[in-house]
C-alpha positions in Angstrom: 4.1 -16.0 -10.3 3.0 -13.0 -9.8 4.5 -10.3 -7.6 2.4 -10.4 -4.9 2.5 -14.1 -4.8 6.3 -13.8 -4.8 6.4 -10.9 -2.1 4.0 -12.6 0.2 5.9 -16.2 0.0 8.9 -14.3 0.8 7.7 -12.5 3.5 6.0 -15.8 4.7 9.0 -18.2 4.4 11.3 -15.1 6.4 8.7 -14.6 9.3 7.7 -18.4 9.5 10.9 -19.6 9.9 12.0 -16.7 12.2 9.2 -17.5 14.4 9.3 -21.4 14.2 13.0 -21.1 15.2 12.3 -18.7 18.1 9.6 -21.0 19.1 11.9 -23.5 19.1 14.2 -22.1 21.2 11.8 -21.0 24.0 10.3 -23.8 24.1 13.6 -26.2 24.5 14.4 -23.7 27.1 11.6 -23.9 29.5 12.3 -26.9 31.1 15.8 -26.2 32.0 15.0 -22.8 32.8 12.5 -24.4 35.4 15.0 -27.0 36.6 17.6 -24.1 37.3 15.5 -22.1 39.4 14.3 -25.2 41.5 18.0 -26.3 42.0 18.5 -22.6 43.1 15.8 -22.9 45.6 16.7 -26.6 46.8 20.3 -24.8 47.4 19.0 -22.3 49.8 16.8 -24.8 51.5 19.2 -27.3 51.8 21.7 -25.0 53.9 18.7 -23.6 55.9 18.4 -27.3 57.2 22.0 -27.7 57.8 22.2 -24.9 60.0 19.4 -26.4 61.7 20.7 -29.9 62.2 24.2 -28.3 62.9 23.7 -28.3 66.7 21.9 -31.7 67.5 24.7 -33.4 65.0 27.8 -31.5 67.0 26.5 -33.7 70.2 26.5 -37.0 68.2 24.2 -38.6 65.7 20.4 -37.5 65.5 18.5 -40.0 67.3 15.0 -41.2 65.6 12.9 -39.8 68.0 15.2 -36.8 68.5 14.3 -33.1 68.0 15.4 -33.3 64.3 13.5 -36.2 63.6 10.5 -35.2 64.9 10.7 -32.0 63.0 11.1 -33.9 59.6 8.0 -36.1 60.5 6.0 -33.3 61.1 7.1 -31.5 57.7 5.9 -35.1 56.0 2.5 -34.9 57.9 1.8 -31.3 57.3 -1.5 -30.8 55.1 -1.0 -28.3 52.5 -3.3 -26.8 50.1 -2.6 -24.0 48.1 -3.2 -22.1 44.8 0.1 -21.1 42.9 -1.0 -19.3 40.1 -3.8 -20.9 38.9 -2.5 -24.4 39.6 -3.3 -25.9 43.0 -0.9 -27.8 45.3 -2.0 -30.5 47.5 1.6 -32.0 48.5 4.7 -31.5 50.1 7.3 -33.4 47.7 10.9 -32.4 49.2 12.6 -35.6 50.8 15.3 -34.7 53.1 18.0 -37.1 54.3 20.6 -36.4 56.5 24.4 -38.4 56.3 27.0 -38.2 58.7 30.9 -37.8 58.2 31.2 -40.9 56.4 28.2 -41.1 54.3 25.9 -43.1 56.5 22.4 -42.2 56.2 21.1 -41.3 59.8 17.7 -39.3 59.0 15.6 -39.9 56.3 11.8 -38.2 55.4 11.3 -40.7 52.8 9.3 -43.7 52.7 11.0 -46.7 52.7 13.5 -44.9 55.2 17.2 -45.5 53.8 18.6 -44.9 57.5 21.8 -47.0 57.7 22.1 -47.1 54.2 25.8 -46.1 52.8 25.3 -43.2 50.6 28.8 -42.0 50.5 29.1 -43.1 46.7 26.1 -40.7 45.9 27.5 -37.7 44.1 25.5 -35.3 46.2 27.1 -36.9 49.3 30.9 -37.6 48.2 31.4 -34.1 46.7 29.9 -32.3 49.4 32.3 -34.3 52.2 35.3 -33.4 50.3 34.5 -29.5 50.2 32.6 -29.0 46.6 29.2 -28.8 45.4 27.2 -31.6 45.5 24.1 -32.2 43.4 23.2 -35.0 41.5 20.3 -36.1 38.8 19.0 -39.7 39.1 16.1 -41.9 37.6 12.9 -41.4 39.5 9.7 -43.6 39.2 8.5 -44.8 36.0 9.5 -43.3 32.6 12.0 -40.9 32.2 11.0 -38.8 35.6 14.1 -37.6 37.2 14.7 -36.8 40.9 17.2 -33.6 41.6 19.1 -33.9 44.4 21.2 -31.0 46.2 23.2 -31.3 49.4 24.9 -28.7 51.9 27.6 -29.5 54.6 26.7 -29.4 57.9 29.3 -27.5 59.8 30.0 -26.4 63.1 33.5 -25.4 64.5 34.9 -25.7 60.8 34.4 -29.3 61.0 32.1 -31.2 58.7 29.9 -33.6 60.5 27.3 -34.5 58.1 25.5 -33.5 55.0 21.8 -32.5 54.6 20.5 -33.8 51.2 17.1 -32.2 49.8 15.5 -34.0 46.9 12.5 -33.1 44.4 11.2 -34.8 41.6 11.2 -33.1 38.6 7.7 -34.4 37.9 6.1 -32.2 40.9 6.6 -29.2 39.1 6.1 -30.7 35.2 2.4 -29.2 35.4 4.0 -25.6 35.6 6.5 -26.8 32.8 3.4 -28.0 30.6 1.4 -24.6 31.0 4.5 -22.1 30.2 5.3 -24.5 27.1 1.6 -24.1 26.2 2.0 -20.1 26.8 4.9 -20.0 24.5 3.4 -21.8 21.9 -0.2 -20.0 22.1 2.0 -16.9 22.3 4.3 -17.8 19.2 1.4 -18.6 16.9 -0.5 -15.5 17.8 3.0 -13.8 16.8 3.2 -15.8 13.8 -0.4 -15.1 12.5 -0.1 -11.3 13.5 2.9 -11.6 11.3 1.1 -12.9 8.2 -1.8 -10.7 8.8 0.9 -7.8 8.9 2.3 -9.4 5.7 -0.6 -9.7 3.9 -1.3 -6.1 4.2 2.0 -5.0 3.4 2.2 -7.3 0.5 -1.5 -5.7 -0.5 -0.3 -2.3 -0.1 2.7 -2.9 -2.3 0.8 -4.5 -5.0 -2.1 -2.1 -5.3 0.7 0.4 -5.7 2.3 -1.1 -8.4 -0.9 -2.2 -10.2 -1.7 1.9 -9.6 1.8 2.8 -11.3 0.9 -0.1 -14.0 -2.2 1.0 -14.6 -1.0 4.8 -14.9 1.8 3.4 -17.1 -0.9 2.0 -19.5 -3.2 4.9 -19.1 -0.6 7.2 -20.5 0.6 4.5 -23.4 -3.0 4.5 -24.5 -2.6 8.4 -25.2 -4.2 10.0 -21.9 -2.6 12.8 -20.2 -2.8 12.2 -16.6 -1.1 13.2 -13.2 1.2 10.7 -11.7 -0.6 8.7 -9.1 -0.4 9.5 -5.3 1.7 6.6 -4.1 4.0 7.3 -0.6 7.9 6.6 -0.8 10.4 5.2 -3.2 7.1 4.2 -5.2 5.5 7.9 -5.5 9.2 9.0 -6.3 9.4 6.7 -9.1 5.9 7.6 -10.3 6.8 11.2 -10.5 10.1 10.3 -12.5 7.9 8.3 -14.9 5.8 11.2 -15.5 9.1 13.4 -15.8 10.2 11.4 -18.5 7.0 10.8 -20.3 6.8 14.2 -20.7 10.4 14.8 -21.8 9.6 12.4 -24.7 6.2 13.5 -25.7 7.2 17.1 -25.1 10.3 16.4 -27.8 7.9 13.9 -30.1 5.1 16.4 -30.2 7.2 19.1 -30.5 9.3 17.6 -33.8 5.3 17.0 -35.3 4.1 20.2 -34.3 7.2 22.0 -36.1 6.4 19.8 -39.3 2.8 19.9 -39.4 3.0 23.8 -38.5 5.5 24.6 -41.5 3.4 22.8 -43.6 0.1 25.0 -42.5 2.5 28.2 -42.7 3.2 27.8 -46.5 -0.4 28.4 -48.0 -0.5 32.0 -46.3 2.9 32.9 -46.5 2.8 31.8 -50.4 -0.1 33.8 -50.7 1.3 36.6 -48.8 4.3 36.8 -51.0 2.6 36.6 -54.1 0.3 39.3 -53.1 3.0 41.9 -52.0 5.1 41.0 -55.3 2.1 42.0 -57.1 1.1 45.2 -54.9 4.7 46.4 -55.8 3.5 47.1 -59.6 1.2 49.6 -61.0 -2.4 47.9 -60.8 -6.0 49.0 -61.2 -7.8 50.0 -58.0 -10.0 47.0 -58.0 -7.0 44.8 -58.1 -5.2 46.8 -55.5 -8.0 46.0 -53.1 -8.5 42.5 -54.1 -4.9 41.9 -53.0 -4.7 44.0 -50.0 -8.0 42.1 -48.7 -6.1 38.9 -49.6 -3.3 39.9 -47.4 -5.4 41.0 -44.6 -7.2 37.6 -45.0 -4.0 35.6 -44.6 -2.5 37.7 -41.8 -5.8 36.9 -40.2 -5.5 33.3 -40.8 -1.8 33.1 -39.4 -3.1 35.6 -36.1 -6.0 32.6 -35.7 -3.2 30.0 -36.3 -0.8 31.2 -33.8 -3.2 31.7 -31.3 -4.8 28.3 -31.5 -1.1 27.0 -31.2 -0.5 28.7 -28.3 -3.8 28.0 -26.7 -3.4 24.2 -26.8 0.1 24.6 -25.6 -1.0 26.1 -22.5 -3.6 23.5 -22.5 -1.6 20.8 -22.8 0.7 22.1 -19.9 -2.1 22.1 -17.4 -3.5 18.8 -15.6 -6.9 20.1 -14.3 -8.8 22.9 -15.1 -9.0 26.0 -13.0 -11.8 27.2 -10.9 -15.0 25.1 -11.3 -18.4 26.6 -11.1 -21.8 25.1 -11.6 -23.2 26.0 -14.8 -27.3 25.8 -16.1 -25.9 24.2 -19.4 -28.8 24.9 -21.6 -28.9 28.8 -20.8 -25.1 28.7 -20.9 -25.0 27.2 -24.4 -27.6 29.9 -25.3 -25.5 32.6 -24.2 -22.6 31.4 -26.5 -25.0 31.1 -29.3 -25.8 35.0 -29.1 -22.0 35.5 -29.8 -22.1 34.1 -32.8 -25.3 35.6 -33.8 -23.9 38.0 -36.3 -22.0 35.1 -38.6 -25.3 33.1 -38.0 -27.3 35.8 -39.6 -24.5 36.1 -42.3 -24.5 32.2 -43.3 -27.9 32.4 -42.9 -27.7 29.5 -40.3 -30.8 28.2 -38.1 -30.0 26.9 -34.9 -32.7 24.3 -33.8 -33.0 22.8 -30.0 -33.6 19.4 -29.8 -33.3 17.7 -26.2 -32.9 20.1 -23.7 -32.6 18.8 -20.1 -32.2 21.2 -17.3 -29.0 20.2 -15.9 -26.4 21.8 -14.3 -22.6 20.8 -14.6 -19.4 21.9 -12.6 -17.1 23.0 -15.0 -14.5 26.0 -15.7 -16.4 28.4 -17.7 -13.7 29.8 -19.7 -12.2 26.3 -20.6 -15.6 25.1 -21.9 -16.5 28.6 -23.5 -13.1 27.8 -25.2 -14.1 24.4 -26.4 -17.6 24.8 -27.3 -16.4 28.0 -29.2 -14.4 25.8 -31.6 -16.7 23.2 -32.0 -19.3 25.9 -33.0 -16.8 27.8 -35.3 -15.9 24.2 -37.1 -19.7 23.5 -37.6 -20.2 26.8 -39.1 -17.5 26.4 -41.3 -18.5 23.5 -42.7 -22.4 24.4 -42.7 -24.2 25.0 -45.9 -26.0 28.5 -46.2 -29.4 28.4 -45.3 -28.7 24.9 -43.3 -29.7 24.1 -39.8 -27.7 23.8 -36.6 -29.0 20.9 -34.3 -28.2 21.2 -30.8 -29.4 19.4 -27.7 -28.7 18.7 -24.0 -29.2 15.4 -22.2 -28.1 14.0 -19.1 -27.4 10.6 -17.7 -26.9 9.1 -14.2 -23.3 9.3 -15.1 -22.3 12.1 -18.2 -24.0 15.5 -19.2 -23.9 15.5 -23.0 -24.1 18.9 -25.2 -24.2 18.0 -28.6 -24.1 20.3 -32.0 -24.6 18.5 -35.6 -24.1 20.4 -38.7 -25.4 19.3 -42.2 -22.6 19.7 -44.1 -20.5 17.1 -46.1 -19.5 15.4 -43.2 -16.1 13.4 -42.5 -14.9 10.4 -44.9 -15.1 7.4 -42.4 -11.3 7.0 -42.8 -10.9 10.4 -41.0 -12.7 9.6 -37.9 -9.9 8.3 -36.2 -7.6 11.3 -36.6 -10.6 13.5 -35.4 -9.9 15.9 -32.8 -5.9 15.5 -33.6 -3.8 18.8 -34.1 -3.1 19.6 -37.8 -5.8 16.9 -39.2 -8.9 18.7 -41.3 -10.5 18.2 -44.3 -11.4 21.1 -46.8 -13.8 23.5 -46.7 -17.1 23.0 -48.8 -16.4 24.8 -52.1 -13.0 25.7 -51.5 -9.8 23.3 -51.5 -8.4 25.2 -48.1 -8.2 23.4 -45.2 -8.4 24.3 -41.8 -5.3 23.7 -39.1 -7.9 21.2 -37.0 -6.4 22.8 -33.9 -10.2 23.8 -33.0 -11.4 20.1 -32.5 -7.8 19.6 -30.6 -8.5 22.0 -28.2 -12.0 21.0 -27.4 -10.5 17.5 -26.7 -7.9 18.6 -24.6 -10.5 20.9 -22.3 -12.8 17.8 -21.8 -9.8 15.6 -20.9 -9.4 18.5 -18.2 -12.7 17.9 -17.0 -12.6 14.0 -17.0 -14.9 14.0 -20.1 -14.3 13.2 -23.8 -15.0 14.6 -27.3 -17.4 12.1 -29.4 -17.7 12.4 -33.2 -20.5 10.5 -34.9 -21.3 10.3 -38.5 -24.6 12.2 -39.3 -26.6 12.0 -43.0 -25.6 14.5 -43.8 -23.0 16.3 -41.6 -21.2 15.7 -38.4 -22.7 15.1 -34.7 -20.0 16.5 -32.2 -20.6 15.4 -28.6 -18.9 17.1 -25.6 -19.6 14.6 -22.5 -19.0 15.8 -19.3 -19.0 13.7 -15.7 -22.3 14.4 -14.3 
């Protein structure tokens, strides 16, 4: 299972079960909470009515046509039509009955009336007469409806004259309970949906960050030198740690490889210098002395060029992006670079011929681009036969700009194309067994990578075609 699905399912399981549990708890608490509030209000009402009935009951049992009975009848007959938080109430649902000190019903607002019946065994009356809080919940009507009854003692001069009981069916507030449950349910559903949306967003962000790290690792494994992705938090720390580890490992491996290759490259000029130095210690004719001295200067220059290119490539590989970019008219810029090599072009009798010459500009670091093109041009001159032609072209596509240089030398064997552009890989110069260091093309390739481009090699018949590809 993919990481994203695992994270999402884990989040869904935690958030979903938590929301379901909370929703169940809230829904289970709605009805009891409403009943508790209703009972609290009924207790207040029962005690208020007990005080109202105290004076009349002190004179004797309330008469059916007495003041208290008339008040209860007027209450029953009242018309009511009120809107309570969006729900209409059109009936008074309290049933009020009064019992004497023995538990007999003396007044009753209900229909049919229970006057004359013995309620002394009912919990609301019996407990109140014993001095406790009297209340009961009894079945009411059809189904599972419940009648809630609370009572209060009628007191006068410390004597208990009777009990006032207030009854109300729970069904009368069922509409409020149902509405509260619906609101809780939909609020819970909305909360769960919001949690899932947040979970999806967090999962997508996490997966996208991990995929960026994976893509970075794959690109680095493929040999590309890239800056670590900008990922916040611990994943960003991981990316920088991976980059630091990669650089240390690459640096160690590259150092070992470079030391071996550089040692090999230094053997030939050092051997030539040693041989020339030993010969110059002997008595030699002037012509031989001059020839060996020239060889010393030539090998010294070769060593100097090698050292300079190694240093230049090391500096480039330490960079993660080019310096200050400028807009360069590529064709005119190439003409200026050719002018600097004019003496050598004339010396080798090599002519530069323009092919396609698009008028395009490119954003690049002038110094780095000059370093890259200069090395490609010098490499082409090293392999170009005297009196041959170098073909130069500038072309553009919607995505890239291409600067192409082709020589008419011996070219490169097919097996060698894979290694072109790698340091210390080169083929022998025409008419000589001497090889170059391969650092020039390696420098050019690194400059292209810093600019987000690439160095492309193509076989030509005859010769080799090298293209500097830059993003448009």
